[in-house]
N, C-alpha and C positions, 0 to 999 in steps of 0.2 A: 096632709100637708098641701097647702095651696100651690098650684102650678104657675100662678101669676108671679112675675118678678116684682118685688117691692120697689117702688120708685124712691130714690134717694131724696132726703129732706132738702128742700131748696136752701141755699145759703142766704144768710142775712146780708144786707149791704156791707156791714162791718167785716163779716167773714170773707165775703168776696174780695173786698179791698185788701185784706191781710193776705189772702191766697195769691193775689196778683203781685203784691209787693215781694212776698216770699219767692215767687217764680222769677222775678226780674233780678234779684240780687245776685245769684250765681251767674246769671247771663251777663251782667255787667262785669263780673270778675273774669269771665271767659272772653267776651267779645269787646268789652269797653263801650265806647260811644257808638260803635257800628252796630249794636244790637237793634233788631227791628221789632216792631209791634207784632208782626207775624210770629217771630221766634218767641216772643213773651206769651202770646196767646196759646201756642202749641205747648209750651212748658206748663202753662196754668191749666190746660185742658178746657179752653173756652173759645168762643168765637172771637175774632179780632175786634169786632164792633163792640163786644162786651167791655173791653178795656175803656172805651170812651163813654160808656154809660156809668162808669165808676169814677173816672178821672176826666177832668175837663180837657186835658191834652197831654202830650207826651212830657211836657215840662213838669206838670203837676205830678205825674207818675214818677218821674226821676227824683223829684224833690222828696216825695214820700219814701222812696228807696234810700235816699241819703240819710233822712231822719231815722229810718229803721236801722240802718247800719250804725248809727251813733246812739241808739236807744240806751239810756243809762239803766232803765229797769231790767233790760235783758242782760246787761253787763253784770248787774247785781246778782241776778239769778245764777248766771254762770259762775261768778266767784263764790257764791254760797255753796254751789255743788262741788267746785274744785277744792274747797277747804274741808269738806266732810271727812272726818277721820284723820286729819292732818293737824295734830296739836302742836308740833315743834314750830317755832317761829321761822327758822331757816327754811324748812320745807314749805311752809306757808308762803314765804317770800318767793321761792322758786316757782310754786304753783301759780302765783299771782303774775310773775313775770311771763310765764308761758302763755297765760290767758291774755295779757296785755299785748304781747307781740302778735299773737294771732289776731286779735281784735284790731290792732293798728294796721297790720298789713292788709287785711281784708277791707277795712274801712278806707284806707288810703286809695286802694284800687277803685272802689265805688265812687268816692268823692271826686277823684280825678276824672273818671268817666263822665260823671254828671256835669262837671265843669266844662269839659271838652264838648259834650253834646249840646249844651244849652248856650255856650258862649258867655262872655262877660264874666261875672262872678259865679254864674251857673245856678244861682239860687233865687235871686229876685226878691228877697224878703227884707233887704236892708232899707230902712227909711232914709229920708233926706238928711235928717239930723244925726244918723248913726255914724260913729267914727269908722274909718276904713279898717278892714281886718276880717277875720272869719265871720260866718253867719252866726247869729245869736244862738241858734240851736246847737252848734258845734261847741261854742264857749260854755253853754249851760250843761251840755252833756259831760264835758270834761271836768267841770266843777263838781258835778254830782258823782262822777267816777272817783274823783279824788276823795270826796267825803265818804264813799263806800269803802275805798281801801283803808282809810283812816279807821273807820268804825269796825270793819270785819277783820283786818289783819293786825293793825298796830295798837289800837286802844286796849284789846284784851291782854296785851303784853307791856302795858305801860310801865310796870315796875322794872322790866328788863332794859329799858331804853334810857339813853343819856339825853335825848331830845324829846320834844312833845310828839305824840303820834301823828299830828298834822304835818310836822316838818319831815318825819320819817316817810310819810306817804308821798309828799312832794319830792323828796330826794329819790325815791324809788321810781316814780313816774318820769322824772328828769333823766335818770340813767337809762331807762328803757327807751325813751324817745331819742336820746342822743345816740344810743348804741345801734338802733335798728331803723331810724328814719332814712329812707333811701336817698334823701338829698344831702346827707352828711358826708358822703364820700369816704367811707371807711377803708376802701381797698380790701386787702386780704385780712385786715385785723377784724376780728369778731369777738364778741363776748357771749358766753353761754348764760343761761339763767342761773346756773350755779355761780359763775363768775360775779354776776350782779349781786346775788345774795351775799357772797363773801365780801365784795367791796363795800356794800351797804352796811353790813353788820360788823365788819372787822377793820375797814379802812384799808389804806395802802401803805401805811407806815407800821412796822412791827411794834408791839407794845414795849414800853421802856423796861429794861431789866431792873428788877428790884435791888440788885447789887451793883456796885460800881466795879470798874476794871480791877482785876485781882481778887474779886470775891468779897470786898468789904461792903458792908451795907451802905446804901446811899444816904 
């Protein structure tokens, strides 16, 4: 056995970039806009100057972190994993709600931190002709997430639905956003993932009885 310690394989630029972004995401959740490049370097196990050999500046790093937090490909991978071995539609909806809530809460913290740290819209990618509103990557990520929910959750159960899978996915996303977005001011009223599944699949009005009062057929 050789007594020499093998040197670790150097990271490629893409791997180094991914490692730095992976390190900064939990720090943004913990410290918000106050996170420093020194903290990021320590978490990534690199010298502070290495950050700026990969990213032009802190703005570019934070933008990459925001895009990673919204990555629709990662959301798809997570949803595929969450649905493994869950054939029932109601249970699939509950699993999807749990994933969406976690994704939204973590993503919201990161996006707000980035916006606060960089000022203005915090992203700097909007062109002069672009309408006001969220950055393009946020809109596109949400569109792809909606398509993923449609494909993986509702399309396989099309025969069980009274609406198109696309509308079912939109309704689910709307319920989650409305129930958990911190700006909605819910007070003490909260919905559980099971509540959302029941509201989505059964509605809020009891089914009409097949018999009229007195037991006569309608």
